[in-house]
C-alpha positions in Angstrom: 72.5 189.5 11.2 74.9 189.2 8.3 78.3 190.8 8.4 79.0 192.5 5.1 82.2 194.0 6.3 85.0 192.8 4.0 88.6 193.2 5.0 91.6 191.9 3.2 95.3 191.9 4.0 97.9 193.1 1.6 101.6 193.6 1.6 102.6 197.2 2.1 106.0 198.9 1.4 107.5 201.9 -0.4 110.3 201.7 -3.0 111.9 198.5 -1.8 114.6 197.0 -3.9 113.5 193.5 -3.0 110.0 192.0 -3.2 108.7 192.9 0.2 106.5 189.8 0.7 107.4 188.8 4.2 105.2 188.8 7.3 106.4 192.2 8.7 105.0 193.9 5.6 101.4 192.5 6.0 98.8 195.2 6.8 95.0 195.0 7.4 93.3 197.2 4.8 90.5 199.6 5.7 87.2 197.7 5.9 84.8 198.4 3.0 87.1 201.1 1.6 90.3 199.4 0.5 89.1 196.2 -1.2 92.1 195.5 -3.3 95.9 195.0 -3.1 98.0 197.1 -5.4 101.5 196.2 -6.6 103.8 198.6 -8.5 107.0 197.4 -10.1 109.4 200.1 -11.3 112.5 199.3 -13.4 115.2 201.9 -12.5 118.9 202.0 -13.4 119.8 200.6 -10.0 117.4 197.6 -10.3 113.8 196.8 -9.7 111.8 198.7 -7.1 108.5 197.5 -5.5 105.8 199.6 -4.0 102.8 197.7 -2.5 99.7 198.8 -0.7 96.0 198.5 0.0 93.8 200.3 -2.5 90.2 200.9 -3.4 89.2 199.0 -6.5 88.3 202.2 -8.4 91.6 204.0 -7.7 93.7 200.9 -8.4 92.0 200.0 -11.7 92.3 203.6 -12.9 96.0 203.7 -12.0 96.8 200.3 -13.6 95.0 201.2 -16.9 96.7 204.6 -16.9 100.1 203.1 -16.6 99.5 200.2 -19.1 101.5 201.9 -21.8 104.5 202.3 -19.5 104.6 198.7 -18.5 107.4 197.5 -20.9 109.8 195.7 -18.6 112.6 197.9 -19.8 114.3 200.8 -18.0 111.9 203.3 -16.5 109.0 200.8 -16.9 106.2 201.1 -14.5 103.7 198.2 -14.0 100.7 198.5 -11.7 98.6 195.5 -10.9 95.5 195.1 -8.8 94.1 192.0 -7.2 91.4 191.2 -4.7 92.4 188.2 -2.7 94.4 188.2 0.6 98.1 188.9 0.1 97.8 188.6 -3.7 100.3 191.4 -4.2 103.0 189.1 -2.9 105.5 187.1 -4.9 104.4 185.8 -8.3 102.8 182.4 -8.0 105.0 179.7 -9.4 103.6 178.5 -12.7 102.6 174.9 -12.9 105.0 173.0 -15.1 103.4 171.8 -18.4 102.2 168.2 -18.3 104.7 167.1 -20.9 107.6 168.6 -19.1 108.7 170.4 -22.2 109.2 174.1 -22.0 106.9 175.2 -24.8 105.7 172.3 -26.9 104.1 174.4 -29.6 106.9 177.0 -29.9 108.4 177.2 -33.4 111.9 175.9 -33.6 113.8 178.6 -35.4 117.3 178.2 -36.7 117.9 174.6 -35.8 117.9 173.1 -39.3 120.6 173.9 -41.9 119.2 175.9 -44.7 118.8 174.1 -48.1 121.6 174.8 -50.6 
């Protein structure tokens, strides 16, 4: 007999002013109902607030697309992201450094050369 029950773990917290990605915030999501982790990042005048939870894929995807226009990174910005791997709503994964070690090899260098007279 195959087990089709799928349960993931997510971080869960309400309106924390720090990224609540520590073991005491880990919860088991409802089997076969909550199949995603949701992360909400709100920018308020007193700093960044985090809200994390388990979610059903339908509800999370609707919420994240509905708030897309408010995800600006500025004051009163609201960003909602959904993911479906265990504890994926934790801290951002560290990006791998570029092979060359340069920050952005193809970035245009603006304002470094004197203008011709």
